Each structure stands twice: as structure tokens, then as C-alpha cells.
N, C-alpha and C positions, 0 to 999 in steps of 0.2 A: 504494500499499500504506500510506503514511504517513497518507493521509486516512481510510482505513478504521480504522486503529488509533486515530487521534485521535478519530473519531466514536464508536467503541466505548467509549473511555475516558470521553468526555463523557457518553454515555448511561448508563454504569454509575455515574458519580458523581452524576448528577442523580436517578436512580432510587433510589439508596441513601440519599439525604438526605431523601426524602419519607416522613413518617409519616402513615399513614392516619388520618383523623379519624373519631371515632364520631359518627354522626348523632344530633342531639337531636330527640326526638319533638316535633311541634308543640305538644302539650298540655303539655310539660315545659319550654318556653322560659322561662316566668315563675317557675320554681322557683328560689329563691335560697339562698345560704348564710346562716347566722346565727351570732352570737357567743354567748359564755357569758352575757353580760348579758342578751341578748335571750331566752335560754332561761329565765332566772329571772323576767323581767318580762312576758313574753307568755304568753297562755293557750294553751300548746302541750302536746300529749301525744306521747310517743315511739311510733311505730308499728313501727319495725324498726331493726335495725343491719345494716351491710353492710361487708364487707372487700374491698378492691381490692388486688391484688398485681401488681407488675411491669408497669405500663402506662406509656405515655408521659405526662409531666406535663400535656401539653395536653389529654389525654382524661379526666383525673381528674374535673374538674367536669362534663363532658358525661355521663360514666357515672353520676355521682351524681344528676344531674337526672333521667335516665331511670329509675333505680332508685327514686328518691323517688316519682316519679309512679306507677310500677308497684305500689309499696307502699301507695298511698293518701295520701301525704303532700304537703306543699307547701313545706317547708323542710328543710335538712339542715345538719349540723354535723360537721366533721372532728374527731373526739375525739382520735385518736392518729395521728401520722405514723410509719409503720414504716420507710420508706426514702425517700431522695431521689435525684433525678437532676438534676445541674447546679443544686443549691440549691432545687429545686422538688419537692413531694411526688409520688412515683410509686407508693407502697404506703401505703394509709391504712385506718383503721377509722372509719367514719362512722355517726352516729346520724341517723335519718330521723324527722322530726316532722310532725305535722298541727297547724297553728296556725289558730285561728279568726280570720277576718277581722272587724275591728271594724266594727260597724254604725253608719252615720252617721245622726244624727237628722234628721228633716225640717225642724226649726227651723233647723239649720245651712245647709240648702240653700235656704231660702226667699229669694226675691228681694226685696230692699228697695230703695226709692227712694233715689237719691242726694240729698243736700241740694241743693235747687234744682230737682230734676226734678219735684217735686210741682206746679210752675207750668206744666209742659208739658201741653198739652191738644189734642184734635182741633180742626182748623181748621173754622170755619163760613163760609158764604157771606157773612154779614153782616160778619164780620171782614175778609174779603178786600176788601169794598167800603169799610169804614171805616178800615182800617189800611193801611200800606205794608208788604206782605208779599212776600218773594222766596223762591224755591226755592233751597236751598243744598246739596241732595243727595238721595240715595235710599238707603234701607237695607232689607235683608231681615233679619227677626227671627223666630227660632223660640223657643218657650217651652222652658225647661229644666225647669220644674216645672209641674204642672197648675194652670192658672188665673193664671199669672204673665206672660202675653204682653204685656199693656199696660203693666205695670210695667217690663218689660224694654225695651219700645219707648220709653217715656218716658225711661229712662236713656240709651238710645242717641241719642235726639234731643237730649237735654241735652248729652251729651258731644260731639256734632257742632256745638254752638253754636246750636241751634234752640230754639224755644219752642212751635211748633205742628207737627202732622203730619196727613197725609191718607193713609189706607190706600187704595192704588191697586189692589192685587190680593191676594186671599186664596189662598195657595199650598196650604195643607193645613188640614183641619179635622176635628174629631171631632163628627159630627152637625151641630148648629147653631153650635158653638163653634170659632172659628178657633184653630189652633195654630202657624201660620206665615204671615206676611204680608210684603208689600212696601209700603213707605210712602215718600211724599215728605216731606222735612224742610223746614220753613219757618222763617224768621226774621221776625217781625212787629214793627214799631215802632208803638206805640200813639200815636195823636194825642190830644192833650188838647183838650177841647171848651171853647171860650171862651164863658161865659155872660155876657150883658150885662144 
């Protein structure tokens, strides 16, 4: 009898301590709160306001994310805290905002050669015969911006300590233009020619 009472007591304690969490919609996961300063400085428009009353503090942010998504916004701000539970808000008035995402210019994304990477070139058979070259690695490179594959490859070869490369495999391409390649990285020592 003692085991049954003890088990019932433990089950009632455990079930009474669990607060059911509100499920956040997958589309609302990236919705974030914002501060007063962000409201003033960002290009945001208020789409709705929403009041939450008497919920567990763990669910306040979850409910606001879902409601912001449902209202067509992407940020929210808790304007007024009406009540707290254990020092955390349980009843709030929130403002829901739609903030325009800043567009990044293509110039900022343009891949530039590292200093020294401009000396990196494809290896030729004549160089293999006239120079001491050894393979120091292999690299798979994909372009992050259209037309930047070989600049990115040169940067990767230079950072690996090489000065020549040989494309061994074209992994992806758009028509005739490769967009992803596998390349061997070479380090070649140039022999000086002695003229008599």
C-alpha cells in the first residue's frame, strides 16, 4: 500500500510541475524581439498590437512569435508588462512590426583576390618539366557569386600555401561555365636559368 501511495504522490507532483509549451510555427522561428532604439532607427511599420493575459512566462515569447507571423510581421516589441510571475512577464501588451530587410549591394559580396593570390595560376605541363612542383593538397571550391570561381580558387590555393592549381574535376556547371570544381594544389619552386 505504501508503494502505491508513494507512486501516486510522485506522479501527481511530476504532472503538476509541467507547463505545456506553446509550439512555435516553423515560419515564426526567426521572428525576434526589438528594442525602443531599433524601432526608431529601423525602417519598420506597426502592423498590429496584441495583448496576452495570464500565461506562463515561458510561453510569452512563443505566443508573440506566432502572432507576429500571423499578422504579417517579422519583429515584435513588448510595450507594456501588465503582470509578472516570478519576476518574468506573464501578461503583456505587444506591438507587432514589419521591418524591411536591408538589401546588400553586390559590390559588398564581390570576391576579391587576397594580396599575393594574384600570383596563383593554373599549372602547365611545361612548368611541371621545368620546375620542382609537388602536390600539397586538394580543394573543392564553389562560387559564391556568379563569375567568381577562379578568384575564389586562387584565394584558397594561396591560403593553403600553393602557387599553382590543376582542376581535376568539374562538379557543377551552368552551361559551359563551371560553378564548382575540385582542384589539386601545387607548390612550385622556380629554377633560375644560368646563362653563360
